[in-house]
N, C-alpha and C positions, 0 to 999 in steps of 0.2 A: 487445730482440730480438737473438739471436745472428746472426753474419755467415753469409751463405749461401755456404758453400764446398764443400758435399758435392755429388757428381754427382746428377742426377735419377734417380729410381727408374724401373724399367720401366713401372709404372702411370702415372707422371707423363709419361713420353714417349708412352705410348699415348693419354693424354688430350690431349696437345698435338697428336698426329696427327689425332685426331677433330675438333679445333677448327681444323685447317688451319694450325697454327703449326709449320711445318717448315723455315723459312728458305729460301724460294724466292728465287733471284737474278733480279731483273728485268733486270739488265745481261746476264746469260747469255741470257735470252730475246731481247733486242734483238740481241745478237751473232749468235745462230743465224739470226734473220730476215735480218740484213744479209748474212751469208756465203752463205746459200742463194739469196736473191733476186739478189745480185750475180752469182754464178756462173750462175744461170738467165738473167739478162739478157745476159751475155757469150756464153752457149751459143746463144741464138736471135738473136744480133746480125745475121746475114745476113738473117733473115726480117724483122725490124722495120726494117732499113735499106732493104730492097726495098719494104716497105710505105710507108715514109716517102717514098721516091723516087716511087712511084706517086701518092701524094697530091699531091706538088709538081707532078708532070707533069699531073695532072688539073686542078689549079688554074691552071697556066699556059695549058693549052689552052682552059679556060673563059674566061680573060681575052682571049685572042686572037680568040675567036669573037664575032660580032656577034649581037644579039638575045638570046632566052632561052637559058639554060644548061640542058642536059639533066641530069636527076638520076641517070641510070644509073650513071655513073662514081662519083658521090658515094655511092650505096648500096653499091657494090662495095668502097669503101674505108672506109666508116663502120662496117660490121658487124665486120670484123676489129679495128678500134680499140675498139669497145665490148666485144668478147670479151676483148681484152687487158687493158682496164681492170678488167673483172670478175675476171680471173685475178689481177691485181696486188692486188686488194682481198681476195679470199678466201684466197689462199695464205698471206700473213702471219698471218692469223687462225688458220689451221690449224697453222702452225708454232709460234705462241705457245702454243696449246693443248697441242700435243704436247710442247713443251719444258718447260712447267710440269708436266705429268703425269709426264714422265721424271724431273724433279727430286724429285717427291714419291713416286716409285715407284708411280705410278698409284693414289695414295691419294685417295679421294673423301671430302670433309669437308662434309656438309650443314650442320653447326653453323656453319661459317664464313659461309655464306650468311645464316643467321638473325641474324647480328650486323651486318648491313648498316646497320640503323638506328642502332646504337650508334656506328658510325664517324662519324655526323653530329654527335655530341656534341662541342661545342667543348672541354670539359674533357679528353676523351680525346685529341682532336687536339693539344692543348697538350702532353700527356704524350709523344705520339709525336714532337713536334718536338725534344724534348730527349733522345730515346732514343739509345743508342750507334750504331744504324744511321744515324740522321740526322746525328749529329755527325761521323761518318766521311766522309760524302759530300763536304764541302768539301775534305777532305784527299786523298781518293782520286781525285777528278775531275781535278785538274791533273796528277797522276802518270800516269793513263791517257792523257790527251790529249798529254802530253809524250812518252810512249813512241811513240805513233802518229806524231806530227810528226817525231820523230827518224828513224824508219824511212822516212817519205816523203821527208825531206830527203836521206838517203843514196841513195835510189833515183833521185831527180831529179838529184842531183849526178853520178851515174854516167852518166846519159842526156843530160846537157847537150850534149856534142859532137854527138850525133845530132839533138837538137832544134834546134841551131843551123843545120843543113842543111835544115830543113823548107821553106824558101822555094824550094828547087830542085825539089821534087816536085809532082806533079799533085794536084788536090783529092782524088781517090780515094785516092791514096797517102798524102796527109796524114791523111785519115780513118782509114785502116788503121793508120798510125803512132800516131795518138792512142789508138785502141782498144787497141793492143798495150801502150802505155805505161800506160794505166789498168788493164788486166788484170794487168800486172806489178806495179804498185803494190798492187793488191788482194791478190795472192798473197803479197807480202812482208808485208803487214799481217795476213795470216791467222795467222802464227805468234804475233805479239803478241796478237791477239784471242783465240786459243785459250788462251794463258797467262792472260790477263785473265779469261776465262770460268771456267777451273778455279779460279783464285784467288778469284774473287768467290763461287762456289758454296761453297767451303770456308769462306770468311769468314762468309757468312750463316749457315751451319749452326753454326759456332762461336759466333756471337753469340746464336743462339736457345738453344743448349745452355747458354751462360753465363746467359742470362735464366731458364732453368728450374732453375738450381741451387737446392738446398734447405739449410735449416739442420737441426740434429739433431732439433728438435721436430717439424718437418714430416716427416722421415723416419720417426720413431716413429709419428706419426699415420697416415701412409700405410701403414705395416706393419700397424697394428692394423686398418685398414679393409679390407685385402686379405688378410692372413694370419691375422687374429685376435689377440687380446690375448696377448702372450708369456707372461704369468703363468698364464693359463688353459691355454695349450698346454703349459706346463711341468707343471702339475698333472695334465693328462691323461696325459702321458708317465709321470709318477711312478705314477699309479694303474695304468696298463697294466703297468708294470714289476713292481709289487707282485703283480698278478694272475698274471703269468708265473712269478714266483718262488714263487708259492703262498702269499704272505702276505696277499693281499686276501680280504675276506669273500666275494666272489662266486665264489671257486674251490671253495667247498664245494658238493657236489652236493645237499645238503639245505637250502641257503640259500633262505629264503622271500622273495619280492619284497615291497617296501614298498607298491607300487601297480601296477595294470595299467590302462593307458590304452587305450581302444578307439575304433573308428571310427563306429559300434559293431558293425557286422555282419561286416566283412571284414578288419579289422586289429586286432591286440592286441599291445601292447608292455609287457613287464614291466620295472619300474624298481626299483632298490634305492637307498635313501638312509638313512644313519644319521647324524644331525647330530653326534653326539658323536665318531664315529670316522672320518668321511669328509668330504673337502673338496668332492667333486663327486658328484652322482648318477651311478649306473652303469646302463647298459642291459643287462639280463640276457638278454632274448630279444625277438625281433620276428617275429611270425607273421602269416600272411594266410589267408583262406578257412577251410578245415576245421581247420587247425592253430591258427588264431586262436580258433575256437570251443572247441578243446580247452584252450588256455591260459586262456581265460575261465572254463571249467568248473573247471579246476585252482585258479584264484584263488578261486572260490566255495567249493570244498572246504577250502581253507586259511584262509579268512576274510580274504583279502587284498582291500582296497578296489578296486573296479572303477569307473572313472569315464569318462564320455564327454567326449572332447576331440578332435574330428575333426582340426583343423589340426596339433596336436602329434603325433597318431598317424601322420599321413601323413609329416610331416617326419622323425620318428624312423625310420620304415620305409625312407624313401628315402636318408637320409644317415647314420644311426647304425650303429654296429657292435656286435654283442653282445660283452660282455666289456670294453667300453671306456666311458669317461665320455661323457655325452651331448654332442652337437655344440655348439659355442659359440653358434650362432645360436638354439638352443632353450633356453638356460639360463633366460631370463626366463619362458618359457612353463612350464618344469618347476617353477620356483619358485612360479608362480601355481598350478600343479596341486596341489602339496603344501599350499599355503595354503588352497585350497578344501577339500581333504581334512580339514584341521584344523577348518574351519568346519562341515563336515558331521558330523564326529565329535562336535562340541559341540551342534549343533542338530538334526540328522536322521541319527543313526547307523544307523537301519534301512535307509536307502537305500544305505549303503555295505556293510552286512552283512545282506542279506536271507536268508530261509530258503532252504535248498538244495532245488531242485525238479528236474523233468525238463528235458531239453535244450530242448524246445519252450517250457517255461515261462521258461527263461533268455532265449530270443529275445524274448519278449513282455514281459519284466520291465522296469519303469521303472528307469532308471539315474540315479545322481548325475551331474551334468554341470557343466562350466564354462560360464559365460555366453558366448554366441557372439561378441558384439561385443567383450567384454573379451579373450576368447581370441585373436581375430584381431589385436587391437591389440598383443599381445606379439611379433608377427612384423614389425611395422612399424618402419622405421628411425627412431630418435629424431632429432628436428631440434634 
């Protein structure tokens, strides 16, 4: 097996996106939650400080009173606490959801959910333990922690003279000093955290891109599946060039088709194929409704085999172009068509070349046809 050094093709990247393999940074999600929730906590600090003071005050008054303790004050303080706890639970979940969607460019991958059972497979988990992402964690963790500790150390060192005078201030001033110090530390860490966030996102995307790299055989196979066989495409271009230059047999206005495949009532497609002089069958004409009946009548007059093959007629009308080789995905069906014509020529030539009658007789006439089940199988993807 050759080494995988080629970049992934667009179809490979699209498949990875459908499977949810986009290199989402979990550290980035955690950093976003930390930054937003910390700033939110500092922004509403006066509110929850007042609420905490009220709770302490209610508790002290309850202790000083004799007898039963009224629940009125407790209800007034409990409800805001419950709402705050609910907010602290729901907000990080929403932040994690939005941060993940932002990294995936709002890509929804249902296939990733269907693989939930596979993640419980011990064999798959062992492979994940030795993946590049997991091996990098022990190296990156100390680096990230060291950067944050260094920033915190520098900030505390600069604030040591102020902290040393804390014993002279009142409790409220001490509280405000502590909040100011913590907020300052948080803002100093924001720069480092943002750098870590961007770095981790880029690193995760690079690791996924590296994992999706392909070798030359995979690139060729991917190209064939999505663009068609290069040899067949080359043949089609050569045939088209010959026809444009006037060298192809189909350029002749008197050229008789080799077969006409019908729907049978609404579609008729004329095909030309000469085994000795052509590499690929050519579609001469594709008609529908009244024009299809006229083409079918013309085939009767010229003694051209008319054969019923509904799927092929529909595919050729939808994707084929008159004057060009038949589309790649119809080659197997066209080969079957000419093989069936050979069998009819040998066993039942009257069905291929019936006596010419009226237009109404043509509509009611029994046609040679390709077996329905076998004909459908020609359009199934080989496994």
